[in-house]
Wavefront OBJ file of the C-alpha trace (Angstrom):
o trace
v 0.046 0.573 -0.102
v 1.929 3.395 -1.347
v 0.475 6.610 0.924
v -0.478 9.155 -0.608
v 1.053 12.202 -1.810
v 2.199 15.034 0.560
v 0.724 17.389 -1.559
v -2.407 15.153 -1.478
v -2.301 14.582 2.168
v -3.568 17.745 3.308
v -6.890 18.072 1.127
v -7.817 14.584 1.810
v -7.762 15.292 5.813
v -9.792 18.595 5.007
v -12.405 16.628 3.184
v -12.858 14.167 5.965
v -12.977 16.789 8.777
v -15.270 18.406 6.946
v -17.377 15.296 6.243
v -17.141 14.426 10.467
v -17.664 17.944 11.735
v -21.327 17.424 9.435
v -22.198 14.199 10.829
v -21.990 16.069 14.222
v -24.708 14.477 17.062
v -26.746 17.436 16.645
v -28.836 16.439 14.077
v -32.029 14.671 15.262
v -33.086 11.397 15.455
v -36.642 9.644 15.167
v -37.960 6.029 15.770
v -39.042 3.693 12.875
v -42.950 4.308 10.923
v -44.050 4.302 8.061
v -42.747 7.635 6.459
v -41.959 7.812 2.903
v -37.546 6.703 2.653
v -37.037 10.578 2.118
v -38.265 11.985 5.185
v -37.780 9.149 7.574
v -33.311 9.329 5.668
v -33.646 12.818 6.385
v -35.074 12.473 10.214
v -33.107 9.462 10.724
v -29.009 11.551 9.391
v -28.674 11.753 12.940
v -28.640 8.348 13.756
v -26.836 7.255 10.724
v -24.511 10.034 11.053
v -23.303 9.187 14.679
v -23.028 5.124 13.751
v -20.479 6.718 10.753
v -19.026 9.410 12.775
v -18.097 7.092 15.363
v -16.942 4.217 12.923
v -14.619 6.637 11.342
v -13.271 7.618 14.904
v -11.954 4.730 15.485
v -10.706 4.185 12.914
v -8.516 7.337 13.302
v -8.258 6.244 17.128
v -6.732 3.018 15.640
v -3.932 5.177 13.308
v -2.576 6.949 15.784
v 0.977 6.370 17.492
v -0.934 4.571 20.476
v -2.597 1.732 18.616
v -1.201 1.251 15.181
v 2.537 0.043 16.942
v 0.583 -2.507 19.190
v -1.563 -3.953 15.661
v 1.049 -6.738 14.595
v 2.076 -7.648 18.239
v -1.577 -7.790 18.862
v -2.581 -9.772 16.874
v 0.646 -12.406 17.708
v -0.523 -12.392 21.194
v -4.369 -13.814 20.521
v -2.541 -16.540 18.160
v -4.390 -15.080 15.044
v -1.199 -15.671 13.079
v -0.345 -19.065 14.465
v -3.886 -20.406 13.218
v -4.044 -23.352 11.843
v -6.971 -22.358 8.793
v -8.579 -19.249 7.828
v -11.938 -19.875 10.195
v -9.704 -20.362 13.421
v -7.823 -16.843 11.955
v -11.427 -14.659 11.634
v -13.128 -16.742 14.865
v -10.044 -15.543 16.407
v -9.668 -11.920 14.901
v -13.512 -11.375 15.534
v -13.302 -12.376 19.362
v -10.959 -9.940 20.128
v -12.912 -7.679 18.225
v -16.146 -8.544 19.601
v -14.261 -8.098 23.041
v -13.212 -4.444 22.568
v -17.010 -3.659 20.777
v -17.968 -4.597 24.678
v -16.697 -2.741 27.039
v -16.639 0.616 24.533
v -20.987 -0.632 24.081
v -20.566 -1.357 28.274
v -19.475 2.096 28.912
v -21.297 4.565 26.673
v -24.523 2.881 27.698
v -23.635 3.476 31.034
v -23.325 7.367 29.480
v -26.797 7.217 28.186
v -27.823 5.793 31.745
v -26.471 8.311 34.067
v -27.839 11.046 31.330
v -30.334 12.747 32.970
v -27.601 13.521 36.168
v -24.955 14.918 33.374
v -27.950 16.848 32.320
v -28.472 18.339 35.503
v -24.911 18.835 36.063
v -24.788 20.971 32.988
v -27.105 23.842 34.640
v -24.161 24.946 36.060
v -22.032 27.222 34.535
v -18.571 26.170 36.310
v -19.264 21.713 35.478
v -19.623 23.782 31.365
v -15.909 25.767 31.818
v -14.299 22.399 33.707
v -15.472 20.489 30.838
v -14.384 23.127 28.327
v -10.910 23.287 30.479
v -10.995 19.068 30.050
v -11.319 19.287 26.581
v -8.653 21.563 26.492
v -5.871 19.969 28.299
v -7.115 16.541 26.303
v -6.594 18.535 23.020
v -3.386 19.559 23.665
v -1.975 16.264 24.730
v -2.770 15.220 20.811
v -0.772 17.841 19.335
v 1.994 17.111 21.903
v 2.270 18.809 24.362
v 2.182 16.485 27.045
v 2.029 13.148 26.999
v -0.548 10.861 29.088
v 0.280 7.244 30.064
v -0.426 4.174 32.747
v 1.359 3.622 35.601
v 4.361 0.785 34.522
v 3.152 -1.258 36.756
v -0.464 -1.887 35.337
v 0.615 -1.651 31.839
v 2.186 -4.645 32.481
v -0.671 -6.135 34.417
v -2.845 -5.329 31.371
v -0.902 -6.814 28.747
v -1.067 -10.300 30.302
v -4.266 -10.999 30.627
v -5.496 -12.982 26.981
v -3.188 -15.468 25.357
v -4.667 -18.523 22.752
v -7.970 -19.090 22.161
v -11.238 -17.377 21.632
v -11.484 -16.528 25.277
v -8.340 -14.856 25.052
v -8.650 -12.982 22.202
v -11.812 -11.872 23.799
v -10.494 -11.188 26.987
v -7.277 -9.453 25.049
v -9.892 -7.057 23.354
v -11.957 -5.854 26.825
v -8.093 -4.472 28.319
v -6.744 -3.339 24.708
v -8.472 -0.143 24.769
v -7.018 0.610 28.295
v -3.698 -0.297 27.261
v -4.219 2.519 23.931
v -5.587 4.942 26.589
v -3.208 7.683 25.726
v -5.464 7.879 22.251
v -8.389 7.026 23.168
v -8.873 8.559 26.224
v -9.198 12.030 24.880
v -11.498 10.760 22.084
v -13.616 8.912 24.251
v -13.885 11.265 26.857
v -15.920 13.551 24.255
v -18.082 10.863 23.249
v -18.800 10.085 26.565
v -20.349 13.828 27.442
v -22.043 13.389 23.980
v -23.669 10.759 24.681
v -24.353 11.558 28.637
v -26.304 14.890 26.634
v -27.983 13.089 24.930
v -29.140 10.776 27.365
v -30.025 7.636 24.593
v -29.777 4.298 25.373
v -29.493 3.526 21.594
v -27.478 5.916 20.436
v -24.954 5.514 23.085
v -25.346 1.499 22.182
v -25.327 2.038 18.814
v -22.071 4.831 18.899
v -19.999 2.390 21.177
v -20.565 -1.078 18.966
v -19.985 1.024 15.881
v -16.179 3.132 17.367
v -15.394 -0.568 18.908
v -15.098 -1.984 14.751
v -13.988 1.200 13.375
v -11.025 1.189 16.019
v -11.011 -3.346 15.787
v -11.365 -2.817 11.628
v -7.299 -2.758 11.082
v -6.615 -6.042 14.172
v -9.442 -7.865 12.228
v -7.669 -7.408 8.352
v -4.423 -8.385 9.805
v -5.416 -11.183 12.045
v -7.911 -12.793 9.596
v -7.191 -12.320 6.408
v -3.281 -10.880 7.319
v -3.113 -7.542 5.557
v -0.156 -6.064 5.102
v 0.058 -2.299 6.877
v 2.124 0.875 5.665
v 4.597 1.133 7.920
v 4.262 4.334 10.460
v 4.884 7.791 10.026
v 4.183 11.106 10.445
v 0.892 10.644 9.321
v 0.014 9.589 12.797
v 1.115 12.677 14.060
v -1.603 14.836 11.632
v -3.972 12.394 13.027
v -3.389 13.101 16.543
v -3.724 16.731 15.362
v -7.570 16.040 13.734
v -8.208 14.679 16.850
v -6.862 17.622 18.915
v -8.691 19.608 16.555
v -12.555 18.599 17.352
v -11.667 17.961 20.577
v -11.055 22.235 21.037
v -13.862 21.980 19.063
v -16.006 20.321 20.676
v -14.674 22.457 24.185
v -16.219 25.457 23.022
v -19.388 24.275 22.279
v -19.329 23.299 26.329
v -17.837 26.342 26.490
v -21.418 28.632 24.950
v -23.145 26.867 27.937
v -21.511 28.834 30.374
v -21.056 31.945 28.142
v -24.384 32.376 25.990
v -23.168 34.863 23.905
v -20.964 32.902 21.956
v -24.060 31.666 20.074
v -25.129 34.738 18.642
v -21.823 33.661 15.942
v -23.739 31.967 14.160
v -27.280 31.623 12.521
v -29.065 28.530 10.899
v -29.292 29.496 7.468
v -26.354 28.250 4.411
v -24.373 31.792 4.587
v -22.974 30.934 8.336
v -22.360 26.350 7.794
v -20.342 27.907 3.917
v -18.396 30.034 6.104
v -18.206 27.738 9.310
v -16.825 24.755 6.314
v -14.603 27.551 4.428
v -12.385 27.954 7.253
v -11.676 24.597 8.568
v -11.006 23.716 4.616
v -9.043 27.136 5.009
v -6.677 26.151 8.360
v -6.253 22.053 7.756
v -4.716 23.776 4.772
v -2.655 25.855 6.627
v -1.173 23.646 7.915
v -3.703 22.459 11.109
v -3.300 19.214 10.872
v -0.273 18.063 8.449
v 2.281 20.371 9.722
v 4.117 19.474 12.782
v 6.056 21.653 15.396
v 9.097 20.262 14.700
v 8.941 20.640 10.961
v 10.664 24.114 10.720
v 11.069 27.579 12.239
v 9.378 30.108 13.829
v 6.664 30.295 10.699
v 6.024 26.777 10.751
v 5.267 26.425 14.234
v 2.754 30.327 12.967
v 1.051 28.570 10.270
v -0.075 25.471 12.877
v -1.343 27.537 15.118
v -2.823 29.398 12.778
v -4.352 26.741 11.308
v -5.797 25.442 13.866
v -7.272 28.695 15.324
v -9.199 29.105 12.073
v -9.995 25.184 12.072
v -11.196 24.943 15.668
v -13.548 28.546 14.501
v -15.004 26.735 11.675
v -15.506 23.949 13.159
v -18.004 25.614 15.959
v -19.438 27.966 13.547
v -20.881 25.338 11.569
v -21.759 23.572 14.619
v -23.619 25.682 16.243
v -25.526 26.768 13.100
v -26.206 23.019 12.129
v -27.826 22.853 15.492
v -29.420 26.179 16.200
v -33.431 25.927 14.784
v -34.385 28.102 11.784
v -35.717 31.356 12.566
v -39.378 30.910 13.269
v -41.504 32.361 10.701
v -43.719 35.784 12.047
v -46.880 35.075 9.695
v -49.926 36.596 10.790
v -52.680 35.672 8.137
v -52.554 32.324 5.456
v -51.464 34.696 1.940
v -53.616 31.512 0.212
v -56.722 32.906 2.366
v -59.583 33.997 -0.176
v -61.292 37.632 0.027
v -63.361 37.670 3.102
v -62.464 34.918 4.938
v -60.644 34.670 8.380
v -56.938 33.950 8.110
v -55.561 30.605 9.303
v -53.773 30.933 13.338
v -50.692 29.854 13.500
v -49.179 28.960 16.493
v -47.070 31.802 18.684
v -44.873 31.696 21.297
v -45.498 32.791 24.949
v -42.715 33.140 27.392
v -44.898 33.367 30.876
v -46.578 30.660 31.889
v -48.577 32.447 34.622
v -49.991 33.980 32.158
v -50.802 31.718 29.527
v -51.923 28.910 31.553
v -54.426 32.192 32.854
v -54.878 32.986 29.171
v -56.132 29.343 28.265
v -58.777 29.870 31.196
v -59.766 32.742 30.339
v -60.181 31.884 26.321
v -61.106 28.209 26.792
v -58.315 26.973 24.529
v -55.850 24.342 24.871
v -52.848 24.497 26.604
v -49.183 23.421 25.463
v -46.093 23.648 27.263
v -42.943 22.948 25.920
v -40.416 23.023 28.958
v -36.718 23.442 28.084
v -32.627 24.278 28.203
v -29.818 25.309 26.973
v -28.124 21.356 27.501
v -30.785 20.039 26.271
v -30.367 19.008 22.620
v -33.930 16.946 22.647
v -35.915 20.154 23.613
v -33.743 22.115 20.407
v -34.498 19.196 18.342
v -38.608 19.538 19.017
v -37.967 23.627 17.871
v -35.845 22.577 15.118
v -37.527 19.409 13.820
v -41.454 19.413 14.877
v -42.661 22.626 15.886
v -41.270 24.453 12.923
v -42.425 21.892 10.864
v -45.836 24.115 8.334
v -48.003 21.300 9.474
v -47.694 21.838 13.042
v -47.658 25.030 13.273
v -50.971 25.102 12.312
v -52.776 22.078 14.035
v -51.278 24.219 17.164
v -52.978 27.469 15.604
v -55.711 27.510 18.290
v -53.148 26.272 20.995
v -51.935 28.667 23.835
v -48.196 27.870 23.843
v -45.812 28.551 25.958
v -42.296 28.102 26.216
v -41.267 27.606 29.829
v -36.776 28.163 30.539
v -35.896 25.778 33.045
v -31.773 26.050 32.890
v -31.628 27.363 35.877
v -33.318 24.433 38.706
v -31.430 27.195 41.390
v -33.999 29.502 40.968
v -36.980 28.911 43.334
v -39.420 29.429 40.307
v -38.030 27.108 38.157
v -38.183 24.575 41.012
v -42.273 25.762 41.097
v -43.053 25.200 37.963
v -41.795 21.494 37.489
v -43.310 20.791 40.434
v -46.535 22.139 39.688
v -46.120 19.789 36.084
v -44.555 17.023 37.488
v -41.330 17.185 35.545
v -38.847 15.120 36.537
v -36.887 15.587 33.254
v -35.906 17.328 29.592
v -37.574 17.304 27.195
v -41.005 17.532 28.676
v -43.998 19.107 26.750
v -47.618 18.571 28.433
v -50.394 18.881 26.571
v -54.342 19.959 28.479
v -57.256 20.424 26.371
v -59.547 23.469 26.416
v -61.423 22.045 29.748
v -57.923 21.516 30.924
v -57.788 17.840 31.708
v -54.131 17.122 30.709
v -54.165 15.084 27.864
v -51.025 14.336 26.604
v -47.514 14.460 28.017
v -44.116 13.684 25.355
v -41.270 12.899 27.425
v -38.454 12.548 24.808
v -38.160 14.086 21.080
v -40.773 12.702 18.628
v -41.077 14.111 14.820
v -44.038 16.295 13.412
v -45.810 13.347 11.879
v -45.745 11.228 16.031
v -46.600 14.822 17.390
v -50.393 15.593 14.744
v -50.963 12.245 15.505
v -51.004 12.496 19.810
v -52.175 15.589 19.443
v -55.502 14.722 17.581
v -58.092 15.533 18.077
v -57.504 17.733 21.554
v -59.624 21.231 21.296
l 1 2 3 4 5 6 7 8 9 10 11 12 13 14 15 16 17 18 19 20 21 22 23 24 25 26 27 28 29 30 31 32 33 34 35 36 37 38 39 40 41 42 43 44 45 46 47 48 49 50 51 52 53 54 55 56 57 58 59 60 61 62 63 64 65 66 67 68 69 70 71 72 73 74 75 76 77 78 79 80 81 82 83 84 85 86 87 88 89 90 91 92 93 94 95 96 97 98 99 100 101 102 103 104 105 106 107 108 109 110 111 112 113 114 115 116 117 118 119 120 121 122 123 124 125 126 127 128 129 130 131 132 133 134 135 136 137 138 139 140 141 142 143 144 145 146 147 148 149 150 151 152 153 154 155 156 157 158 159 160 161 162 163 164 165 166 167 168 169 170 171 172 173 174 175 176 177 178 179 180 181 182 183 184 185 186 187 188 189 190 191 192 193 194 195 196 197 198 199 200 201 202 203 204 205 206 207 208 209 210 211 212 213 214 215 216 217 218 219 220 221 222 223 224 225 226 227 228 229 230 231 232 233 234 235 236 237 238 239 240 241 242 243 244 245 246 247 248 249 250 251 252 253 254 255 256 257 258 259 260 261 262 263 264 265 266 267 268 269 270 271 272 273 274 275 276 277 278 279 280 281 282 283 284 285 286 287 288 289 290 291 292 293 294 295 296 297 298 299 300 301 302 303 304 305 306 307 308 309 310 311 312 313 314 315 316 317 318 319 320 321 322 323 324 325 326 327 328 329 330 331 332 333 334 335 336 337 338 339 340 341 342 343 344 345 346 347 348 349 350 351 352 353 354 355 356 357 358 359 360 361 362 363 364 365 366 367 368 369 370 371 372 373 374 375 376 377 378 379 380 381 382 383 384 385 386 387 388 389 390 391 392 393 394 395 396 397 398 399 400 401 402 403 404 405 406 407 408 409 410 411 412 413 414 415 416 417 418 419 420 421 422 423 424 425 426 427 428 429 430 431 432 433 434 435 436 437 438 439 440 441 442 443 444 445 446 447 448 449 450 451 452 453 454 455 456 457 458 459
């Protein structure tokens, strides 16, 4: 296998970076139903994107200096090279990969199950600052500022686990990622934080399994089919720089919860998305990824530093602009209504729970209360994909709708309103009919079609 020419490396890495960042976890994912194919692919993009992104992340982690040199040695340890047949080699290699998969899937499912605690912690500004600092430190380690290593004694103990045989290969797979912690740790930290934020067990299991498959693929190919690998070299440092840049983007993403003004750098429109992608491309071409600090003098170091800044800023703008909901149309009349006919009412949001409930009682109209928070990803999915749907806006036009900001749970008023409606976690959307009776409660994201079906007949 011949390495790609040096002149093409920046372009390839730039394309890969933009592709992975476009598959950010902010896109919506939805359950299976009878929707048409186009709609299903659109609404499931986040789930598919998370799986693809996790697989690519695992594969890139395997190409870092901490993991790549271990491949041939590890394959020898679990006996694939000494297997008596191709079938045995395949099964041994598969057992090793399944060990990796069990470890990462368990970790990420655990992060999802404890996501409620994580979500509550994210309400504190200092927690978000702490997370941003940790990710910044992890990024610095990816850029070579310092090395993360496990104690020597623990490394030797872990290395002695496993051996020839399917059980030994499986056990070795369980501990191999711990041995490679200096490179898997920074990447896994970001993934764990993301899964904890989404609180989705399905997404956690999928991402953990796909990340493990990406990490284990080179081991499987070498062990099962004796595939030759290219020699290690400087390109592995470029992979670490890529992860460092992505971790810096994630650090800014969490920092914005402590500094809400950072969100104002972008809007949900094509201009900002293209600008973010262009900044990523410019930064990587400038040297954020393919240049090394030891490549030359001050000029090279300045190029790499400026490239990292540009790529990080572009990644942050792109991520925020994709995640932000589109501008809500302020339509007060139906443009297609015939002269003399009353205009259709469209969904309009109140921001005072007290005023909204009094208005609904006074006018005998159904009430919709949407509990939201800055840290709640699923709440933003409701706004972006469900409440902005023209059919939902028209269907709920007669509702008195209120968005209640539950970001600060230390506010006594927030706690009082949550207790009044029996809210134990976010997202929560509560629907009352015109008599004040609760008719429907949503505690997870649902797409527009399911939302419309659920509120059918509520008046």
